[in-house]
Steps between C-alpha positions, in 0.01 A plus 500: 500500500626324796268474800754656731490810276120511530401535858642173628862622578613322818205260500632188668288284279723587207810386670327189607385431139856562376643272769255213421619472139773239460774558244620205297824580319563373146135383455375417237830577337844643601492865581133517613411583855158331516255671736312208651157616632404152628660582829281820525193297422589254773505783761125565552557838671728636231284360223195671662687820536604487125129456408389767751733760351360437149136490629553831688625653179219375268201483738363842398619518132183346357687193361288238355764273355821357660695341216777264615797388285583136497616356721593698811248775423242221572616486861457872574207592264212290639522608863529867391202464272289336776588772741418793276184327342656460151512207271828314436608457138792266428746598231646166391776354289389356159263208478415502868146652487198310348272686265560799281799721600683801371883503513769763545863413420795677656885497485715336745884536522527146350203486270126565515202384706134558508215576742137393439162592655154370446297711261224664702699482830494873522232741371572838332546777761587265788781629729792258536814458698766253384683299770823310482778398741796676334564766241837496330479656144122548483444293196258257655289778672498703173350199314248469780411866458452461119305181543242669742489818295417306190184390681444865587567471872661797678828393655529719816837372625744201498620372828792268601634381830867533372642754258849493363706815568485576128130577535553739801394837395295345220169602633316411178494198269337542151363831654354310794604537863725229645485423871772281664536395858873418531827481314656156448722352773850408446668164587368373822765323694277429810256255349 
């Protein structure tokens, strides 16, 4: 569900978050309207507002794990985890984590990819939220859910800063709630 549909309709922070995201046309390939969150990260007030919205949502949900998807989930996950008193668990691309890992492959429009997590990073019964910057088809988030559930964690929700219009109305992903702050911006002629 989009934040504006869940008690934050008209919240000026959502507009500021949307406006802080720069759009790069035709990156990394023609036809893609890349949603560049680095401009959001460089605006300390908007970055803080982004984190605060997630913290307000998860503070009282008894979350013990914030799992961030490489790489941009690593930027939002740790401050959320610190603020709610949870641990941060990185979900990484293959061969990036030392030690024993479990892996979960998933389909992309142009092939396959894989997420890995350290064995023992989560304990059975721990309550987790999965964080990433953007959800398009939900493939990466679905792989993250499967990975955490294989370790018997309870995935409470998935959360993203940006959700493509195709996911609007898709309140669940693999049976799990999906929480999104803003829709993607279109071409930005002002920056």
